[in-house]
Backbone as JSON Lines, residues from 0, in Angstrom:
{"i":0,"aa":"M","n":[60.27,92.5,165.64],"ca":[60.0,92.1,167.06],"c":[58.12,92.01,166.66]}
{"i":1,"aa":"A","n":[57.53,93.27,166.22],"ca":[55.98,92.82,166.35],"c":[55.36,91.36,165.88]}
{"i":2,"aa":"D","n":[55.96,90.72,165.37],"ca":[55.92,89.29,164.93],"c":[55.91,88.22,166.07]}
{"i":3,"aa":"C","n":[56.75,88.62,167.25],"ca":[56.64,87.32,167.96],"c":[55.86,88.37,169.46]}
{"i":4,"aa":"L","n":[55.48,88.93,169.17],"ca":[54.61,89.99,170.69],"c":[54.0,88.64,170.65]}
{"i":5,"aa":"H","n":[53.14,88.01,170.03],"ca":[52.05,86.99,170.73],"c":[52.38,85.88,169.98]}
{"i":6,"aa":"M","n":[53.48,85.28,170.63],"ca":[54.17,84.09,170.6],"c":[54.1,83.36,171.53]}
{"i":7,"aa":"F","n":[53.38,82.43,171.29],"ca":[52.79,81.38,172.61],"c":[53.56,79.98,172.47]}
{"i":8,"aa":"R","n":[54.76,79.61,173.47],"ca":[55.18,78.24,173.35],"c":[55.53,77.54,171.95]}
{"i":9,"aa":"G","n":[55.96,78.54,170.87],"ca":[56.33,77.96,169.7],"c":[55.24,78.73,168.27]}
{"i":10,"aa":"Y","n":[54.37,78.48,169.1],"ca":[53.02,79.0,168.05],"c":[52.24,80.63,168.22]}
{"i":11,"aa":"R","n":[52.17,80.91,166.97],"ca":[52.08,82.7,166.71],"c":[50.33,82.79,166.97]}
{"i":12,"aa":"V","n":[50.2,83.88,166.96],"ca":[48.27,83.81,166.92],"c":[48.74,85.08,166.2]}
{"i":13,"aa":"P","n":[47.64,85.22,164.8],"ca":[47.32,85.92,164.3],"c":[46.95,87.17,164.85]}
{"i":14,"aa":"P","n":[47.09,88.19,164.07],"ca":[46.67,89.58,164.6],"c":[45.08,89.53,164.58]}
{"i":15,"aa":"A","n":[44.45,89.07,163.72],"ca":[43.11,89.29,163.55],"c":[42.21,88.58,164.45]}
{"i":16,"aa":"T","n":[43.2,87.43,164.93],"ca":[42.73,86.5,166.21],"c":[42.7,87.58,167.24]}
{"i":17,"aa":"V","n":[43.88,88.35,167.68],"ca":[43.97,88.71,168.92],"c":[42.84,89.73,168.33]}
{"i":18,"aa":"E","n":[42.73,90.85,168.19],"ca":[41.53,91.37,167.53],"c":[39.99,91.12,168.54]}
{"i":19,"aa":"A","n":[39.65,89.6,167.59],"ca":[38.48,89.1,167.71],"c":[38.3,88.44,169.54]}
{"i":20,"aa":"V","n":[39.21,88.17,169.85],"ca":[39.54,87.61,171.51],"c":[39.31,89.11,172.06]}
{"i":21,"aa":"K","n":[40.41,89.91,171.64],"ca":[40.28,91.57,172.48],"c":[38.5,91.81,172.56]}
{"i":22,"aa":"Q","n":[37.84,91.58,171.29],"ca":[36.67,92.17,171.01],"c":[35.46,91.37,171.8]}
{"i":23,"aa":"A","n":[35.78,89.9,171.98],"ca":[34.89,89.15,172.64],"c":[34.91,89.28,174.38]}
{"i":24,"aa":"I","n":[36.0,89.64,174.73],"ca":[36.24,90.14,176.0],"c":[35.26,91.51,176.44]}
{"i":25,"aa":"I","n":[35.33,92.6,175.0],"ca":[35.48,93.07,175.61],"c":[33.34,93.4,175.73]}
{"i":26,"aa":"D","n":[33.14,92.66,174.82],"ca":[31.14,91.95,174.69],"c":[30.81,91.35,175.76]}
{"i":27,"aa":"T","n":[32.23,90.69,176.63],"ca":[31.19,89.67,177.41],"c":[30.52,90.5,178.35]}
{"i":28,"aa":"P","n":[29.18,90.36,178.88],"ca":[28.89,90.99,179.62],"c":[28.86,90.65,181.34]}
{"i":29,"aa":"R","n":[28.98,89.56,181.39],"ca":[29.41,89.05,183.32],"c":[31.04,88.43,183.33]}
{"i":30,"aa":"C","n":[30.55,87.36,183.45],"ca":[31.78,85.72,183.66],"c":[32.14,85.92,182.16]}
{"i":31,"aa":"V","n":[33.79,86.06,181.99],"ca":[34.43,85.38,180.73],"c":[34.47,84.4,180.33]}
{"i":32,"aa":"D","n":[33.95,83.6,179.43],"ca":[34.26,82.14,178.84],"c":[35.33,81.78,178.63]}
{"i":33,"aa":"I","n":[35.98,81.23,179.47],"ca":[37.61,81.08,178.88],"c":[37.45,79.94,177.56]}
{"i":34,"aa":"K","n":[36.69,78.7,178.23],"ca":[36.56,77.79,177.28],"c":[36.35,78.38,175.82]}
{"i":35,"aa":"A","n":[35.44,79.05,175.68],"ca":[35.08,79.51,174.31],"c":[36.1,80.68,173.2]}
{"i":36,"aa":"L","n":[36.98,81.47,175.1],"ca":[37.97,82.25,174.15],"c":[39.36,80.85,173.62]}
{"i":37,"aa":"K","n":[39.19,80.32,174.15],"ca":[40.58,79.25,173.85],"c":[40.0,78.65,172.32]}
{"i":38,"aa":"E","n":[39.25,77.95,172.4],"ca":[38.34,77.72,171.06],"c":[38.4,78.27,170.06]}
{"i":39,"aa":"L","n":[38.47,79.56,170.24],"ca":[38.78,81.06,169.5],"c":[40.09,80.49,168.52]}
{"i":40,"aa":"V","n":[40.47,80.79,169.92],"ca":[42.26,80.98,169.29],"c":[43.15,79.66,168.94]}
{"i":41,"aa":"Q","n":[42.19,78.41,169.13],"ca":[43.04,77.19,169.41],"c":[43.14,76.92,167.67]}
{"i":42,"aa":"P","n":[42.38,77.12,166.8],"ca":[42.27,76.62,165.43],"c":[43.37,77.63,164.68]}
{"i":43,"aa":"S","n":[43.36,78.55,164.89],"ca":[44.28,79.72,164.35],"c":[45.62,80.01,164.77]}
{"i":44,"aa":"L","n":[46.05,78.78,165.86],"ca":[47.91,79.09,165.78],"c":[48.23,78.78,164.46]}
{"i":45,"aa":"V","n":[49.43,79.26,164.58],"ca":[50.23,78.75,163.3],"c":[51.44,78.08,163.97]}
{"i":46,"aa":"A","n":[52.17,77.3,163.37],"ca":[52.89,76.74,164.22],"c":[54.14,77.24,163.88]}
{"i":47,"aa":"V","n":[55.21,78.0,164.29],"ca":[56.32,78.12,163.83],"c":[57.68,77.54,164.46]}
{"i":48,"aa":"D","n":[57.79,77.25,165.66],"ca":[58.69,76.47,166.47],"c":[58.39,76.21,167.51]}
{"i":49,"aa":"P","n":[57.79,75.02,167.56],"ca":[56.5,74.76,168.87],"c":[57.78,73.88,169.59]}
{"i":50,"aa":"W","n":[57.14,74.1,170.73],"ca":[58.11,73.29,171.56],"c":[57.77,71.77,171.85]}
{"i":51,"aa":"P","n":[58.97,71.13,172.05],"ca":[58.59,69.97,172.14],"c":[57.42,69.0,172.43]}
{"i":52,"aa":"T","n":[56.99,69.75,173.9],"ca":[56.47,69.08,174.97],"c":[54.88,69.91,174.84]}
{"i":53,"aa":"T","n":[54.6,71.04,173.91],"ca":[53.85,71.41,174.18],"c":[52.38,71.13,172.97]}
{"i":54,"aa":"S","n":[51.5,71.5,173.0],"ca":[50.16,71.18,172.47],"c":[49.82,71.86,172.1]}
{"i":55,"aa":"R","n":[48.69,72.47,170.58],"ca":[48.42,73.67,170.52],"c":[47.19,73.87,171.75]}
{"i":56,"aa":"A","n":[46.82,72.79,172.33],"ca":[45.16,73.46,173.33],"c":[46.58,74.38,174.54]}
{"i":57,"aa":"Q","n":[47.91,73.9,174.91],"ca":[48.67,74.3,175.91],"c":[48.46,75.87,175.54]}
{"i":58,"aa":"A","n":[48.93,76.2,174.32],"ca":[49.71,77.36,173.81],"c":[48.13,78.16,173.37]}
{"i":59,"aa":"A","n":[47.29,77.38,173.5],"ca":[46.18,78.36,173.32],"c":[45.75,78.92,174.49]}
{"i":60,"aa":"A","n":[45.91,77.98,175.87],"ca":[45.78,77.86,177.3],"c":[45.93,79.18,177.75]}
{"i":61,"aa":"R","n":[47.53,79.44,177.23],"ca":[48.73,80.67,177.36],"c":[48.48,81.9,177.16]}
{"i":62,"aa":"A","n":[47.92,81.35,175.5],"ca":[47.56,82.8,174.75],"c":[46.18,83.67,175.39]}
{"i":63,"aa":"V","n":[45.59,82.7,175.77],"ca":[44.28,83.22,176.46],"c":[44.61,83.85,177.73]}
{"i":64,"aa":"E","n":[45.46,83.37,178.88],"ca":[45.71,83.81,179.93],"c":[46.45,85.09,179.62]}
{"i":65,"aa":"S","n":[47.13,85.09,178.81],"ca":[48.41,86.84,178.62],"c":[46.94,87.97,178.05]}
{"i":66,"aa":"F","n":[46.25,87.4,176.96],"ca":[44.92,88.19,176.21],"c":[43.94,89.08,177.83]}
{"i":67,"aa":"L","n":[43.95,88.12,178.73],"ca":[43.44,88.18,179.97],"c":[43.6,89.29,180.87]}
{"i":68,"aa":"F","n":[45.04,88.98,180.77],"ca":[45.87,89.89,181.98],"c":[45.73,91.42,181.53]}
{"i":69,"aa":"D","n":[46.32,91.26,180.08],"ca":[46.21,92.71,179.17],"c":[44.8,93.18,179.79]}
{"i":70,"aa":"A","n":[43.52,92.76,179.16],"ca":[42.41,92.9,180.07],"c":[42.52,93.48,181.26]}
{"i":71,"aa":"S","n":[42.95,92.97,181.91],"ca":[43.33,93.27,182.91],"c":[43.48,94.82,183.63]}
{"i":72,"aa":"R","n":[44.9,94.88,183.11],"ca":[45.5,95.69,183.09],"c":[44.98,97.21,182.21]}
{"i":73,"aa":"A","n":[44.08,96.89,181.56],"ca":[43.71,97.99,180.93],"c":[42.34,97.95,181.92]}
{"i":74,"aa":"G","n":[41.75,97.28,183.08],"ca":[40.25,97.75,183.6],"c":[39.38,96.93,183.06]}
{"i":75,"aa":"L","n":[39.6,96.21,181.77],"ca":[37.83,95.53,181.45],"c":[37.57,94.39,182.23]}
{"i":76,"aa":"V","n":[39.05,93.75,182.87],"ca":[38.32,92.36,183.58],"c":[38.72,92.38,185.12]}
{"i":77,"aa":"K","n":[38.47,91.63,186.18],"ca":[39.01,91.3,187.31],"c":[39.11,89.89,187.78]}
{"i":78,"aa":"R","n":[40.08,89.57,188.22],"ca":[39.82,87.88,188.84],"c":[38.96,88.03,190.07]}
{"i":79,"aa":"R","n":[38.04,87.24,189.88],"ca":[37.74,86.85,191.47],"c":[38.02,84.63,191.85]}
{"i":80,"aa":"T","n":[37.26,84.76,193.44],"ca":[37.13,83.54,193.25],"c":[35.37,83.33,194.04]}
{"i":81,"aa":"N","n":[35.2,82.16,194.21],"ca":[33.67,81.76,194.51],"c":[34.11,80.97,196.26]}
{"i":82,"aa":"G","n":[33.37,80.62,196.63],"ca":[33.36,80.2,197.74],"c":[34.73,78.88,197.94]}
{"i":83,"aa":"W","n":[34.99,78.21,196.73],"ca":[35.6,76.96,196.91],"c":[36.75,77.18,196.4]}
{"i":84,"aa":"K","n":[37.24,78.92,196.34],"ca":[38.32,79.89,196.08],"c":[39.09,79.21,194.6]}
{"i":85,"aa":"F","n":[37.69,78.7,193.63],"ca":[38.16,78.57,192.33],"c":[38.24,80.3,191.29]}
{"i":86,"aa":"P","n":[39.6,80.55,190.74],"ca":[39.41,81.73,190.14],"c":[38.52,81.36,189.0]}
{"i":87,"aa":"Y","n":[38.27,82.75,188.32],"ca":[37.46,83.06,187.37],"c":[37.6,84.34,186.88]}
{"i":88,"aa":"W","n":[37.04,84.95,185.58],"ca":[37.14,86.34,185.14],"c":[36.03,86.95,185.09]}
{"i":89,"aa":"W","n":[35.65,87.97,185.49],"ca":[34.65,88.77,185.59],"c":[34.6,89.8,185.0]}
{"i":90,"aa":"R","n":[33.77,90.61,183.98],"ca":[34.04,91.78,183.35],"c":[33.5,93.07,184.25]}
{"i":91,"aa":"V","n":[34.28,94.15,184.44],"ca":[34.25,95.06,185.13],"c":[32.98,96.16,184.29]}
{"i":92,"aa":"N","n":[32.2,97.11,185.26],"ca":[31.61,97.46,184.9],"c":[31.92,99.07,184.67]}
{"i":93,"aa":"E","n":[32.76,99.42,183.39],"ca":[33.08,100.22,183.12],"c":[32.57,101.33,182.03]}
{"i":94,"aa":"P","n":[32.34,102.51,181.79],"ca":[32.09,103.53,180.56],"c":[32.46,102.32,179.25]}
{"i":95,"aa":"S","n":[31.52,102.62,178.13],"ca":[31.56,101.94,177.05],"c":[32.94,102.22,176.48]}
{"i":96,"aa":"G","n":[33.73,103.3,176.89],"ca":[35.02,103.78,176.07],"c":[36.23,102.6,176.84]}
{"i":97,"aa":"A","n":[36.12,101.86,177.06],"ca":[37.31,100.96,177.78],"c":[37.52,99.86,176.66]}
{"i":98,"aa":"E","n":[39.03,99.99,176.33],"ca":[39.62,99.13,175.14],"c":[41.03,98.51,175.7]}
{"i":99,"aa":"C","n":[40.99,96.94,175.1],"ca":[42.48,96.75,175.24],"c":[43.46,97.04,174.75]}
{"i":100,"aa":"R","n":[44.84,96.99,175.59],"ca":[45.77,98.2,174.43],"c":[46.33,96.96,174.19]}
């Protein structure tokens, strides 16, 4: 069961990459750079049983969304919108003891 926890559209994210993404989110001072997180995840994806119409980029995007959701549940980031209603993720000013689950 633990092997399939980080499966996105047939691609598996290795545990080392998961920890690297979580640490990158924790180390972010303000606005989370989603493009950089996708570039961190995409090369390390392992194809297990990819969906026929899914690319590695799409799987990496879903993985980053999941990691950001986990970070928001942990109270590390919040989703905000700008004047044109474009959403972005912003790091919450929390005590340094906060961590992703």
